[in-house]
C-alpha positions as CSV (number, residue, x, y, z in Angstrom):
1,I,4.7,-16.9,-13.8
2,K,4.5,-13.3,-13.7
3,K,5.4,-10.1,-11.9
4,A,2.9,-8.6,-9.4
5,K,3.5,-4.9,-11.3
6,D,2.5,-6.5,-14.4
7,V,-0.4,-8.1,-13.1
8,L,-1.8,-5.3,-11.7
9,R,-0.9,-2.7,-14.5
10,A,-2.5,-5.0,-16.7
11,S,-5.5,-5.4,-14.8
12,G,-6.0,-1.8,-14.0
13,L,-7.1,-2.4,-10.6
14,P,-5.6,-0.2,-7.8
15,L,-3.2,-1.8,-5.1
16,L,-5.2,-2.2,-2.0
17,P,-4.3,-1.0,1.2
18,E,-1.8,-3.1,3.3
19,D,-3.9,-2.8,5.9
20,N,-6.7,-4.7,4.5
21,W,-7.5,-7.3,6.5
22,H,-7.0,-10.2,3.3
23,V,-3.9,-8.5,2.6
24,K,-2.5,-8.7,6.0
25,Q,-3.1,-12.5,6.2
26,N,-1.5,-13.2,3.1
27,L,1.6,-11.1,4.2
28,K,1.5,-12.9,7.2
29,K,1.4,-16.1,5.6
30,M,4.3,-15.7,3.3
31,K,6.6,-14.4,6.2
32,K,5.9,-17.6,7.5
33,V,7.2,-19.4,4.1
34,K,3.9,-20.7,3.6
35,K,3.0,-21.5,-0.1
36,L,0.1,-19.4,-1.4
37,S,-2.3,-20.7,-4.0
38,P,-1.4,-19.8,-7.5
39,V,-3.5,-16.5,-8.7
40,L,-6.1,-17.2,-11.7
41,L,-5.8,-15.0,-14.7
42,V,-8.4,-14.6,-17.5
43,S,-6.6,-13.2,-20.6
44,G,-8.4,-9.9,-22.3
45,E,-8.0,-6.5,-22.0
46,P,-8.0,-5.5,-19.3
47,L,-6.7,-8.7,-17.6
48,I,-9.1,-10.1,-15.2
49,I,-7.8,-11.6,-11.6
50,A,-10.6,-13.7,-11.3
51,D,-9.1,-15.3,-8.3
52,G,-6.0,-13.8,-5.9
53,Y,-6.2,-10.0,-5.9
54,H,-5.3,-9.7,-2.1
55,R,-2.6,-12.3,-2.9
56,V,-1.3,-9.9,-5.8
57,C,-1.3,-7.0,-3.4
58,A,0.3,-8.8,-0.6
59,I,3.0,-10.1,-2.9
60,Y,3.5,-6.3,-4.0
61,Y,4.0,-4.9,-0.6
62,L,7.1,-7.4,-0.4
63,S,8.3,-6.3,-3.8
64,E,6.8,-5.3,-6.8
65,D,9.3,-7.1,-9.0
66,L,8.5,-10.8,-7.2
67,E,6.9,-13.5,-9.5
68,I,3.6,-14.6,-8.8
69,P,2.8,-18.5,-9.3
70,C,-0.5,-18.0,-11.8
71,R,-2.7,-19.8,-14.3
72,L,-3.8,-18.0,-17.1
73,V,-6.9,-18.9,-19.1
74,T,-8.4,-17.5,-22.2
75,R,-11.6,-15.9,-22.3
76,T,-14.1,-17.4,-24.5
77,D,-17.3,-15.4,-25.5
78,V,-20.5,-17.5,-25.3
């Protein structure tokens, strides 16, 4: 579990606008108290949000200090 602000900062990605369609859909789900899927993160510099960027942004709009359920995997060079 990581905080929204920490995930965004570590990834270096910008916060998507609140009116982004996918962000709005995730905000609607959260307001209906529906569970969201965990965010998939790949460790490294920078942190990669492999799945769930829109969910991270939606959670950030509710509160940057909210914790995000996530799965962290290690990057392996091939």
